[in-house]
N, C-alpha and C positions, 0 to 999 in steps of 0.2 A: 789187321784185325780192330782198330780203333775206327776206321769208316765203316768197317761191316756193322759194329755194333752202334755207331750213330745211325745209321740208315735204317738198319732193320730193328735194333733194340735189343738190350740184352736179353731179355727172355727168349727169344728166338734162337740168339745165338746160342745161348746156355743150352737150350735144347738140342741144337744141332751138333754142338760138342759132347753132350751127353749121350747121344745116339751114335757117336762115331765109332767104327770097329776098326779092325785091322784091314778088313776088305774096303772100306770107305774112306779111310784116314788119307789115301793118297788123293781122292778126289776134294776133300774138306781142305787140304792142302792148297790144292790147285785153284780152287775158287776163291779161297781168300787170298792168295798171291796174285792170281791174276785179274779176276774180277775186282776184287775190293783193294789190292794194293797197286795194281799197274792201271786200270781203266778208269774206275771211280775217282783216284787221285788227281788224274790229269789236269791240266789247267784250262784246256780247251773248251769246256763246257762248265756251267754251273751245277748244282745238285739238283736244282729243280728242273732243269733242262735235261738230264741224265734221267730222273722219275719219268718225265714226259715220254721220253724214247722208250723207257722200258716198259711203260704202261700201253701204249700201242704196239710195241712189237710183241708182247704177251698175249694181247688181245687177238692180236692177227693171228697168232700161232695157236689160240684156244689153250693156252697155259694156265688153265684159271687156278691151280694151285698156287702157283708162283704169283699169278695176277692178284690175290687176295693180300699176300705178303707185302707186295709193291703198292699196292693201294694205301697200306698202312704206312708204308715206308715214304710214299709221297705226301703224305700228311706232315710226318716227321720233317721232311723237307721243306714244307712250307707252301704246298699246293693246297689251295682252297677245294672244298668238293665242287664248286662250280667249274673249277678249271680243271678237275680231273673228269666232270662230265663233258667239258670241249675236247679234252685228249680222246675221249672215247667216241664223241659224236664225230670228229674227225677222221679217225680211224675206221666208221662204218664206210665212210666214201671210199676209201682206198682197200680196207680187207673184207668187207661186206657186212650188210646187215644184222645176219643171225650170230656173227662173232660179237660186233658191238652189243646186241642185244644181250647176250649171255654176259659180257662183260659189265654191262649197267646194272643187271641183276645182282652180280656178285659183289661190285662195288657199293651198292645200296645196302648190302647187308652189312659189309664190313664197316661203311660209314655210321649206320645205325650203331653197331656194336661199340664204335670209338666215342660215339656220343653218350652212350649209358655208360661208358666206363669214365666219362669225364664229371 
């Protein structure tokens, strides 16, 4: 839970926890244990690299809801807007221009929101 909060922020994790039901509780437990406890805590990659990979995969799969969350996480993990753009540009070559186009538009909105919050 510590890593999940550090990467995604307390507000997101608190919202997820508040929305947990008897039906969704096993999934919340699963992602907290496996994604955040087992994978994001491994020594093999640093958080910046994990964020780059996550942005690329979410872009390739067209998972815009999760992508917005992970653009914020990438900034929290130290990626600059320019580095986020490089990840999306690189992803365009391998996942397709339409996917990257949508990701650039979404990332710009999120980065603008983060700038307004600062």
